[in-house]
C-alpha positions in Angstrom: 2.4 3.1 -41.1 -0.3 3.5 -38.3 0.6 3.8 -34.8 0.6 0.6 -32.9 -2.3 0.0 -30.3 -0.3 -0.4 -27.0 -1.5 -0.9 -23.2 -2.4 2.2 -21.0 0.4 3.5 -18.9 0.3 4.3 -15.4 2.4 5.3 -12.5 2.1 4.3 -8.8 3.9 5.4 -5.9 4.8 3.8 -2.6 4.8 6.6 -0.2 7.1 6.1 3.0 5.9 8.6 5.8 9.6 9.4 6.9 8.5 11.4 10.1 6.6 8.5 11.6 8.1 5.5 13.4 9.2 2.8 11.4 8.1 4.6 8.2 4.9 3.3 7.3 3.5 3.6 3.8 0.4 5.2 2.5 -2.5 2.9 1.0 -5.8 4.1 -0.3 -9.2 2.6 -0.2 -10.6 3.1 -3.7 -13.4 5.2 -4.6 -14.2 3.8 -7.9 -14.1 0.1 -9.1 -12.1 -1.8 -8.9 -12.9 -1.4 -5.3 -10.3 -2.3 -2.5 -7.0 -1.1 -1.0 -4.2 0.2 -3.4 -0.9 2.0 -3.7 -1.7 5.5 -4.7 -1.2 6.0 -8.4 -3.1 6.5 -11.8 -2.8 6.9 -15.4 -0.1 9.1 -17.3 -1.5 12.1 -19.1 -0.4 12.7 -22.8 2.7 14.9 -22.8 3.5 14.2 -19.2 6.5 12.1 -18.0 5.7 9.0 -15.9 7.9 10.4 -13.0 5.8 13.8 -13.1 2.4 11.6 -13.2 3.7 9.6 -10.1 4.1 12.9 -8.1 0.9 14.2 -9.5 -1.2 11.0 -8.7 0.4 10.8 -5.3 -0.5 14.5 -4.5 -4.1 14.1 -5.9 -5.0 11.1 -3.8 -3.1 11.8 -0.6 -2.3 15.6 -0.7 1.4 14.8 0.2 4.3 16.3 -1.7 6.4 13.3 -2.3 10.3 13.1 -3.4 10.8 10.1 -5.7 13.8 8.1 -4.4 13.9 4.8 -6.5 12.0 2.9 -9.3 11.0 -0.2 -7.8 9.9 -1.7 -11.1 7.6 -2.2 -14.2 4.5 -4.2 -13.6 3.1 -5.4 -17.1 1.2 -8.7 -16.8 -1.9 -8.1 -19.2 -4.3 -9.4 -16.4 -2.9 -7.2 -13.5 -6.0 -4.7 -14.1 -9.6 -6.0 -14.7 -10.4 -2.8 -16.8 -7.8 -3.8 -19.4 -3.9 -4.3 -20.3 -2.2 -1.6 -18.2 1.4 -1.4 -17.6 2.7 0.8 -14.3 6.0 1.9 -13.4 6.1 1.7 -9.5 8.2 4.1 -7.6 9.3 4.5 -3.9 8.9 8.0 -2.5 9.3 9.9 0.9 6.9 12.4 2.4 6.4 14.1 5.5 3.0 14.9 7.1 -0.3 13.3 7.3 -2.0 11.7 4.3 -5.6 13.2 3.4 -7.9 11.1 1.1 -8.7 13.3 -2.0 -9.5 12.6 -5.7 -9.9 8.8 -6.3 -9.3 7.9 -2.7 -12.1 7.2 -0.3 -9.9 6.7 2.6 -6.2 6.8 3.1 -4.2 5.0 5.7 -0.6 4.8 6.9 0.3 1.1 7.3 3.2 -1.3 8.3 3.8 -3.0 5.0 5.1 -6.2 6.9 2.0 -6.5 8.9 -0.6 -6.1 6.1 -3.7 -8.0 6.1 -6.0 -6.0 3.7 -7.3 -7.3 0.3 -5.3 -5.4 -2.3 -6.4 -4.8 -5.7 -4.6 -5.1 -8.9 -1.2 -7.0 -8.5 -0.3 -4.8 -5.3 0.2 -7.7 -3.1 3.2 -8.6 -5.3 4.2 -5.2 -5.7 4.2 -4.6 -1.9 6.3 -7.8 -1.5 8.9 -6.6 -3.9 9.0 -3.3 -1.9 9.4 -5.1 1.4 12.5 -7.1 -0.4 13.7 -3.6 -1.7 13.3 -2.1 1.9 15.4 -4.8 3.5 17.9 -5.3 0.8 17.9 -2.4 -1.5 17.4 -4.7 -4.7 14.9 -3.6 -7.2 11.8 -5.7 -8.3 12.9 -9.0 -10.3 12.5 -9.2 -14.1 9.6 -11.3 -14.7 9.3 -12.8 -18.1 6.1 -15.0 -18.2 
């Protein structure tokens, strides 16, 4: 039986900067299309766990060593990525230090997620809304079925 064709798999990381007042999160300004602000992340390599991909992508784009603390949720709406059907696991992580833009990031910023007014790519506005709820209640993202 042939292997089924499946969506691409990605891992994103909401990085809380624990040595900054109010624990801002890191967003990147994407270097490649789709352009705009995004949560650091990228595709999982063959032979790599999703968790390791989240840690690797966070480091590649921000030069921060992160510690994953929670799985926020799985985001799988087929229209969430204009490049094609992509499923992502979004983690919450902690890091110390100052982020530096690298790899696929043109710029990187520490932002207060409650005062965000930037245009976000993909479904990252929804993801950050789920994160704000998680940060205030400890409850992971809701399950979304259609």
